[in-house]
C-alpha positions as CSV (number, residue, x, y, z in Angstrom):
1,M,27.6,-13.8,-13.1
2,R,24.0,-14.8,-13.6
3,I,23.0,-18.4,-13.1
4,I,19.4,-19.2,-14.3
5,P,17.9,-21.9,-12.0
6,L,14.9,-24.1,-12.9
7,T,11.4,-23.0,-12.2
8,I,9.0,-24.3,-9.6
9,S,5.3,-23.7,-9.8
10,L,3.6,-22.7,-6.5
11,A,0.1,-22.6,-5.1
12,L,-0.7,-19.5,-3.0
13,A,-4.2,-19.4,-1.7
14,G,-6.1,-16.4,-0.4
15,G,-6.8,-17.8,3.1
16,S,-4.6,-18.6,6.1
17,F,-2.9,-22.0,6.2
18,A,-2.2,-24.4,9.0
19,Q,1.4,-25.0,9.8
20,D,2.3,-28.6,9.8
21,K,4.6,-29.6,12.6
22,F,8.0,-28.4,11.5
23,D,9.8,-31.7,10.7
24,H,13.6,-31.3,10.7
25,D,14.2,-35.0,9.9
26,R,12.4,-34.9,6.5
27,N,13.5,-31.4,5.5
28,W,16.3,-31.0,3.0
29,V,16.6,-27.3,4.1
30,A,19.0,-27.7,7.0
31,N,18.0,-24.5,8.9
32,G,14.5,-23.9,7.5
33,D,13.3,-22.2,10.6
34,F,16.4,-19.9,10.9
35,E,16.9,-20.9,14.5
36,T,20.5,-21.9,14.2
37,V,22.8,-18.9,14.1
38,E,26.5,-18.3,14.2
39,G,29.0,-15.5,14.5
40,K,28.6,-12.3,16.4
41,K,25.4,-11.1,17.9
42,L,22.7,-9.9,15.4
43,K,22.5,-6.1,15.6
44,R,21.6,-4.7,12.2
45,A,19.8,-5.2,8.9
46,G,21.2,-7.4,6.2
47,G,22.2,-10.2,8.6
48,I,20.8,-13.2,6.9
49,A,24.3,-14.8,6.9
50,Y,24.1,-15.1,10.6
51,A,21.5,-17.9,10.0
52,T,23.5,-21.1,9.3
53,G,23.3,-22.2,5.7
54,W,21.6,-19.1,4.4
55,E,22.8,-16.3,2.2
56,S,21.7,-13.8,-0.4
57,P,22.5,-14.3,-4.1
58,T,23.0,-10.6,-4.8
59,K,25.0,-7.8,-3.1
60,K,21.8,-6.6,-1.3
61,N,21.5,-8.9,1.7
62,A,18.2,-10.2,3.1
63,D,17.4,-9.6,6.8
64,L,17.3,-11.8,9.8
65,F,15.1,-11.0,12.8
66,S,15.3,-12.4,16.3
67,E,13.9,-12.1,19.8
68,N,17.5,-12.3,21.0
69,A,18.6,-9.2,19.0
70,P,19.0,-6.1,21.2
71,V,15.7,-4.3,21.7
72,E,17.3,-1.0,20.5
73,S,18.3,-2.6,17.2
74,N,16.0,-2.6,14.1
75,V,16.1,-6.4,13.7
76,S,14.5,-7.5,17.0
77,S,11.3,-9.4,17.2
78,P,8.4,-8.8,17.4
79,K,8.9,-5.1,16.6
80,N,11.5,-4.2,13.9
81,L,12.3,-2.1,10.8
82,A,9.5,-3.7,8.7
83,G,6.7,-3.8,11.3
84,E,5.7,-6.2,14.0
85,Q,5.5,-10.0,13.8
86,T,6.4,-13.0,16.0
87,A,8.1,-16.1,14.6
88,L,5.9,-18.8,13.3
89,S,8.1,-21.2,15.3
90,G,11.0,-20.5,17.6
91,T,12.3,-17.0,17.9
92,N,13.8,-16.1,14.5
93,Y,12.6,-15.5,10.9
94,A,13.9,-13.9,7.7
95,G,12.8,-10.9,5.7
96,I,12.9,-9.9,2.0
97,R,11.8,-7.1,-0.2
98,I,9.7,-8.4,-3.0
99,W,8.8,-5.2,-4.9
100,S,9.3,-1.4,-4.7
101,Y,7.6,1.5,-6.3
102,Q,9.3,2.3,-9.6
103,N,12.0,-0.2,-8.7
104,K,13.7,2.4,-6.5
105,E,14.8,-0.1,-3.8
106,P,16.7,-3.3,-4.6
107,R,14.9,-6.6,-4.0
108,T,16.4,-9.2,-1.7
109,Y,16.5,-12.9,-1.9
110,L,17.1,-16.0,0.3
111,Q,19.3,-18.8,-0.9
112,T,20.4,-22.1,0.6
113,R,22.1,-25.3,-0.5
114,L,19.9,-28.4,-0.1
115,A,21.2,-31.3,2.0
116,K,21.0,-33.7,-1.0
117,Q,21.0,-33.5,-4.7
118,M,17.6,-34.2,-6.4
119,K,17.0,-37.2,-8.6
120,K,15.7,-37.0,-12.1
121,D,11.8,-37.1,-12.4
122,S,11.4,-37.4,-8.6
123,L,8.8,-35.3,-6.9
124,Y,9.5,-32.8,-4.1
125,C,7.3,-30.7,-1.9
126,V,8.3,-27.1,-1.2
127,K,6.7,-25.1,1.6
128,Y,7.3,-21.8,3.3
129,Y,5.4,-19.1,5.1
130,V,5.2,-15.3,4.5
131,S,3.7,-12.3,6.2
132,L,3.5,-8.8,4.8
133,G,5.4,-6.3,6.9
134,D,3.2,-3.6,8.6
135,L,5.3,-0.7,7.2
136,S,4.8,-1.8,3.6
137,K,2.9,0.7,1.6
138,Y,2.3,-2.0,-1.0
139,A,1.5,-5.7,-1.2
140,A,2.7,-7.7,-4.2
141,G,2.4,-10.9,-6.1
142,E,5.1,-13.0,-7.8
143,I,6.4,-14.5,-4.6
144,G,8.3,-17.4,-6.0
145,A,10.7,-20.2,-5.3
146,Y,13.3,-21.6,-7.6
147,I,15.5,-24.7,-7.6
148,G,18.8,-24.8,-9.5
149,K,21.8,-26.9,-10.1
150,Q,24.3,-24.1,-9.3
151,R,24.7,-21.5,-6.7
152,V,23.3,-18.1,-7.8
153,E,25.9,-15.3,-7.3
154,K,25.5,-11.8,-8.7
155,D,28.0,-9.0,-8.0
156,D,25.5,-6.2,-7.8
157,E,22.1,-5.3,-6.3
158,S,20.0,-5.7,-9.4
159,S,17.0,-8.0,-9.5
160,L,17.0,-11.6,-10.6
161,T,14.5,-11.2,-13.4
162,Y,13.5,-14.3,-15.2
163,D,10.7,-15.4,-17.5
164,V,8.6,-16.8,-14.7
165,K,5.7,-19.2,-15.3
166,V,3.5,-19.5,-12.2
167,P,0.0,-21.0,-13.3
168,N,-3.0,-19.2,-12.0
169,L,-1.0,-17.1,-9.5
170,R,0.4,-14.2,-11.6
171,T,-2.3,-11.8,-10.3
172,D,-2.6,-13.1,-6.7
173,I,-1.6,-10.5,-4.1
174,Y,-0.9,-11.3,-0.5
175,A,-1.8,-8.3,1.7
176,D,-2.4,-9.8,5.2
177,M,-0.1,-8.1,7.7
178,F,-1.3,-10.2,10.7
179,S,-1.2,-13.8,9.6
180,W,1.5,-16.2,8.3
181,Q,0.4,-17.4,4.9
182,G,1.5,-20.8,3.6
183,V,3.0,-21.2,0.2
184,C,3.4,-24.8,-1.2
185,G,4.1,-26.5,-4.5
186,V,5.3,-29.7,-6.1
187,Y,8.5,-29.7,-8.1
188,Q,9.5,-32.5,-10.5
189,A,13.3,-32.6,-10.8
190,S,15.4,-32.8,-13.9
191,G,18.2,-34.2,-11.9
192,T,21.1,-33.0,-9.6
193,E,19.4,-29.7,-8.5
194,Q,20.8,-28.6,-5.2
195,Y,20.0,-24.9,-4.5
196,L,16.8,-23.2,-3.4
197,V,16.2,-19.4,-3.9
198,I,13.1,-17.5,-2.7
199,G,12.1,-14.1,-3.9
200,N,10.5,-12.2,-6.9
201,F,11.9,-13.0,-10.3
202,A,9.4,-11.2,-12.5
203,A,10.0,-7.8,-14.1
204,N,8.9,-4.9,-11.9
205,E,6.2,-3.7,-14.3
206,K,4.8,-7.3,-14.5
207,T,4.6,-7.7,-10.8
208,P,1.0,-7.3,-9.6
209,N,0.7,-4.9,-6.6
210,S,-1.8,-2.9,-4.5
211,K,-1.7,-0.2,-1.9
212,T,-2.2,-1.1,1.8
213,K,-3.4,0.7,4.9
214,R,-1.2,1.1,7.9
215,P,-2.4,-1.0,10.8
216,R,-4.1,0.7,13.7
217,G,-1.7,1.6,16.5
218,E,1.3,1.8,14.1
219,S,2.6,5.3,14.0
220,R,5.8,4.8,12.0
221,P,5.7,5.9,8.3
222,Q,5.2,3.2,5.6
223,V,7.8,2.6,2.9
224,F,7.0,2.5,-0.8
225,S,7.7,-1.2,-1.2
226,A,6.3,-4.7,-0.5
227,Y,8.4,-6.4,2.3
228,Y,7.7,-9.9,3.5
229,Y,8.7,-11.9,6.5
230,V,9.6,-15.5,5.8
231,D,9.7,-18.5,8.1
232,N,9.7,-22.3,8.2
233,V,11.1,-23.2,4.8
234,E,10.8,-26.9,3.8
235,L,11.7,-29.1,0.9
236,Y,11.3,-32.8,1.0
237,P,10.7,-35.8,-1.3
238,I,7.2,-37.1,-1.9
239,K,5.7,-40.0,-3.9
240,N,2.5,-38.4,-4.9
241,R,1.5,-34.8,-5.7
242,G,-1.3,-35.0,-3.2
243,E,1.2,-35.3,-0.3
244,C,2.1,-31.6,-0.7
245,T,-0.9,-29.6,0.5
246,C,-1.6,-26.6,2.7
247,E,-4.8,-27.1,4.8
248,Q,-6.8,-23.9,5.4
249,L,-7.6,-23.0,9.0
250,D,-9.7,-20.3,10.6
251,K,-7.6,-17.2,11.1
252,A,-8.4,-16.8,14.7
253,E,-7.4,-20.4,15.4
254,S,-4.1,-20.2,13.5
255,E,-3.2,-17.0,15.2
256,F,-4.6,-17.9,18.6
257,I,-6.7,-14.8,19.0
258,F,-9.6,-15.6,21.2
259,S,-13.0,-14.9,19.6
260,R,-16.2,-14.6,21.5
261,K,-19.3,-16.4,20.2
262,G,-22.8,-14.9,20.2
263,V,-23.8,-11.3,20.7
264,I,-24.3,-9.0,23.7
265,N,-27.8,-8.9,25.0
266,A,-29.7,-6.3,23.0
267,N,-31.8,-5.3,26.0
268,L,-28.9,-3.9,27.9
269,K,-28.4,-0.2,28.2
270,P,-25.6,1.4,26.1
271,A,-23.3,1.7,29.1
272,E,-23.8,-1.9,30.1
273,K,-23.0,-3.0,26.5
274,V,-19.8,-1.0,26.6
275,D,-18.9,-2.5,30.0
276,A,-19.2,-6.0,28.5
277,Q,-16.7,-5.4,25.7
278,V,-13.3,-7.2,25.6
279,F,-10.6,-7.0,22.8
280,Y,-8.1,-9.8,22.2
281,F,-4.5,-9.9,20.8
282,K,-2.1,-12.5,19.4
283,R,1.0,-13.2,21.4
284,F,3.4,-10.2,21.7
285,Q,1.0,-8.1,19.6
286,R,0.8,-4.4,20.5
287,S,-1.4,-3.1,17.6
288,F,-5.2,-3.4,17.4
289,D,-6.1,-6.5,15.4
290,T,-8.5,-6.2,12.4
291,S,-10.4,-9.3,13.7
292,M,-11.7,-7.1,16.5
293,E,-13.2,-4.4,14.1
294,S,-16.8,-5.5,14.6
295,W,-16.5,-5.3,18.4
296,L,-15.0,-1.8,18.0
297,S,-17.8,-0.6,15.8
298,D,-20.4,-1.8,18.3
299,M,-18.6,0.0,21.1
300,V,-18.3,3.2,19.1
301,A,-22.0,3.1,18.3
302,H,-22.9,2.7,22.0
303,M,-20.6,5.5,23.1
304,K,-22.1,7.8,20.5
305,E,-25.6,6.9,21.6
306,D,-24.8,7.9,25.2
307,A,-22.3,10.8,25.2
308,S,-22.0,10.6,29.0
309,I,-20.2,7.2,28.9
310,K,-16.5,7.4,29.9
311,V,-14.3,4.3,29.9
312,K,-11.1,3.0,31.4
313,L,-9.2,0.5,29.1
314,V,-7.2,-2.1,31.0
315,G,-4.6,-4.1,29.1
316,H,-3.4,-7.6,30.1
317,M,-0.8,-10.2,29.1
318,D,-0.5,-13.9,29.2
319,A,2.0,-15.9,31.3
320,T,4.4,-16.5,28.4
321,E,4.6,-12.8,27.7
322,V,5.2,-11.9,31.3
323,E,8.0,-14.5,31.6
324,R,9.7,-13.1,28.5
325,T,10.0,-9.7,30.1
326,R,13.0,-11.0,32.0
327,V,15.1,-10.8,28.8
328,R,12.9,-8.4,26.8
329,P,12.4,-5.3,28.9
330,D,10.5,-3.6,26.0
331,L,7.6,-6.0,26.8
332,L,7.1,-4.5,30.3
333,T,4.8,-1.9,28.8
334,L,2.9,-4.4,26.5
335,A,-0.3,-4.5,28.5
336,K,-0.6,-0.7,28.6
337,E,0.4,-0.4,24.9
338,R,-2.5,-2.7,24.0
339,A,-4.9,-0.4,25.9
340,E,-3.4,2.5,24.0
341,S,-4.0,0.8,20.7
342,V,-7.7,0.4,21.5
343,K,-7.9,4.0,22.6
344,D,-6.3,5.1,19.3
345,A,-8.8,3.0,17.4
346,L,-11.7,4.6,19.3
347,V,-10.4,8.1,18.8
348,E,-9.9,7.5,15.1
349,A,-13.6,6.3,14.9
350,G,-14.8,9.6,16.4
351,I,-14.8,9.2,20.2
352,D,-13.3,12.1,22.2
353,A,-10.0,11.1,23.7
354,G,-11.1,12.9,26.9
355,R,-13.6,10.2,27.6
356,I,-10.9,7.4,27.6
357,T,-8.2,6.5,30.1
358,V,-5.8,3.6,29.9
359,D,-4.0,1.3,32.3
360,G,-2.0,-2.0,32.2
361,K,-1.9,-4.9,34.6
362,A,0.5,-7.2,32.9
363,G,-0.4,-10.8,33.9
364,D,-1.7,-10.0,37.4
365,D,-5.3,-10.9,36.7
366,P,-5.7,-13.9,34.3
367,V,-9.2,-15.0,33.4
368,D,-8.0,-18.5,32.5
369,T,-5.3,-20.4,34.3
370,S,-5.4,-23.6,32.3
371,G,-2.1,-22.9,30.5
372,T,-3.5,-24.1,27.2
373,D,-3.1,-22.0,24.0
374,V,-6.8,-21.1,24.0
375,G,-6.7,-20.4,27.7
376,M,-3.8,-18.0,27.4
377,S,-5.4,-16.3,24.3
378,K,-8.2,-15.3,26.7
379,N,-5.6,-13.5,28.9
380,R,-4.1,-11.4,26.1
381,R,-6.8,-8.8,26.2
382,V,-8.0,-5.3,26.9
383,E,-11.0,-5.0,29.2
384,V,-13.4,-2.1,29.2
385,E,-14.5,-0.6,32.6
386,L,-17.0,2.2,33.0
387,A,-15.3,5.3,34.5
388,K,-17.0,8.0,36.6
């Protein structure tokens, strides 16, 4: 049975967005952060039903990811079947396939019943956040949200394809694998709507898409689809359209990746410039971050200028990451894996692997003990030491 819900127009901008404090009291989506779970322990893909109040409207179920899932499963966090990402808040988030090459893989959708019925002509703000999975060979547009009066229930895996009208956004493609991107829009109710569905409702050939590059440090093969993580879904009543906005923030701030200011002294010798380099990571991140590309390029240039330079890359963790190793043994090697990711990036850029060694010190040597977000971001790093 196909139930056609009403359309909501969304605004998806090209930059990163700030996350408003997740307000459970105003939110009509009862479990918008996917933190409340029920039933058996999450162990495999297609587990969205474990998140209280959530389901899939087709026979192909959406995914749920959690830091509490077994490390050996493919639905753990941060590393899982779709790539590597930490929750925007809490420890859980969802995942859906938006598009696939030649429509060879079924799309997935998220559906939930709202806490209340909407009132005719009233305005409502809808917000949620998405991040492209690292193993997606493609990025796509047409990420949409719909509100309907009846529950959508389809007895097969085929796509929910509707005549979608999303002003100014039909060609927008979200291709950022590292940040959470805010999506927000205002919906004017026709009355008694009570269901929210998130996914792609456009025909496959009408969905804009583009190829992506696999992130540095990720060795698993990419899949021929566009898969997105989803977190912090909100819907709440507003009086004016201006109350529903997504404020842009600097990416480094929103992701808490420490960024140095200024440049290294140009009068230093190549070896001294290399010795001054430091690379930073977001929390639980193993892979080399694209925000560090300029620092990497500088280091590569200096090492090519002086072929005698050999380095030791030393990875570090922050206090939160170290504490989490008690329940997440896979994080015990995080510091060294970070060093390995920088080594891989250097080798890919043309530096002989024989000139590079790696080590990990966990959280034994913090450079900042303030305990603030910025302070801990300084501790999630790979330092460069000159080797003999």
